[in-house]
C-alpha positions in Angstrom: -22.9 71.8 -89.5 -24.3 72.8 -86.1 -23.7 70.4 -83.3 -24.8 70.4 -79.7 -24.3 67.8 -77.0 -26.0 68.0 -73.6 -25.4 66.0 -70.5 -28.6 64.6 -69.1 -28.9 64.7 -65.3 -32.7 64.4 -64.8 -35.7 63.4 -66.8 -39.4 62.9 -66.6 -41.8 61.2 -69.0 -45.5 60.6 -69.7 -47.0 57.6 -71.4 -49.6 59.2 -73.8 -52.8 58.0 -75.3 -52.1 59.5 -78.7 -52.3 58.1 -82.2 -49.0 59.8 -83.3 -46.8 59.3 -80.2 -46.8 57.1 -77.2 -44.2 58.7 -74.8 -43.2 62.3 -74.2 -40.0 62.9 -72.3 -38.3 66.0 -71.0 -34.6 66.2 -70.3 -32.9 68.5 -67.7 -29.3 69.5 -66.8 -27.4 69.7 -63.6 -29.0 72.9 -62.5 -32.5 71.7 -63.5 -32.3 73.7 -66.8 -34.5 72.4 -69.6 -32.3 70.7 -72.3 -34.9 69.4 -74.6 -37.7 67.0 -75.2 -38.2 63.6 -77.0 -41.3 62.2 -78.6 -41.4 58.5 -79.1 -43.8 58.2 -82.1 -45.6 55.3 -83.7 -45.5 56.6 -87.3 -43.1 55.1 -89.7 -41.8 58.4 -91.1 -38.2 59.2 -90.6 -37.6 60.6 -87.1 -36.1 64.1 -87.2 -34.7 66.5 -84.7 -34.5 70.3 -84.5 -33.0 73.0 -82.4 -35.9 75.0 -80.9 -35.9 78.8 -80.6 -35.2 78.5 -76.8 -32.1 76.5 -77.5 -33.5 73.1 -76.5 -33.3 70.0 -78.6 -36.6 68.5 -79.8 -36.1 65.0 -81.0 -38.3 62.3 -82.4 -37.6 58.5 -82.1 -39.7 55.5 -83.0 -41.6 54.2 -80.0 -39.7 50.9 -80.3 -36.6 52.8 -79.0 -38.1 53.8 -75.7 -37.1 50.7 -73.8 -33.5 51.2 -74.8 -33.5 54.9 -73.9 -35.1 54.5 -70.5 -32.7 51.6 -69.7 -29.8 53.8 -70.6 -31.1 56.7 -68.5 -31.6 54.4 -65.5 -28.4 52.4 -65.7 -25.7 54.4 -67.3 -23.9 57.6 -66.3 -23.1 60.0 -67.9 -25.7 60.0 -70.7 -25.7 62.6 -73.4 -28.2 63.7 -76.1 -26.4 64.9 -79.2 -27.9 67.0 -82.0 -26.5 67.4 -85.5 -28.2 69.3 -88.3 -27.9 72.3 -90.7 -31.4 72.5 -92.2 -34.2 73.7 -89.8 -36.2 70.6 -88.8 -33.9 68.2 -90.6 -31.4 67.4 -87.9 -30.6 64.1 -86.1 -30.4 63.3 -82.5 -28.7 60.4 -80.7 -28.4 59.2 -77.1 -25.0 58.1 -76.0 -22.5 57.5 -73.2 -18.8 58.0 -72.7 -16.4 55.2 -73.5 -16.5 52.3 -71.0 -13.9 49.6 -70.4 -14.5 46.2 -72.0 -16.0 43.7 -69.6 -17.1 46.4 -67.1 -19.6 44.8 -64.7 -22.5 46.7 -63.2 -21.9 47.1 -59.4 -24.6 47.1 -56.7 -24.4 50.0 -54.2 
C-alpha cells in the first residue's frame, strides 16, 4: 500500500465562499516546494485523499476539522501530513506530530 509522509514547514490558506468547501490550504516544505493541498469541505460524504500526478497530496477533510488543523500548524513542530492509499482517489490523509513527553508545557519565547 503506497505511503507518503511530508514534513510541513509553511502553509497558506484561503477562506472560500463556496457551497462545497470553506477553506483551501496549500502546504510547503523546507525549500518552499509544494507538498500538497487540503480542502475543508462542508459535505457529509466521506473525505478522501489522493496522490496527484505531480506527486503532491490532495486531501479532503470536513470543515469542522479546520480549527484543530490550524491550531496544530500554529503551535506544534514538527507537523506532518501522511497519505496512505492503494486505489486512485481512495486514499486517506492524516495530520500528525512526532511523540512528545507527557506533561510537556508550552513555552513562551
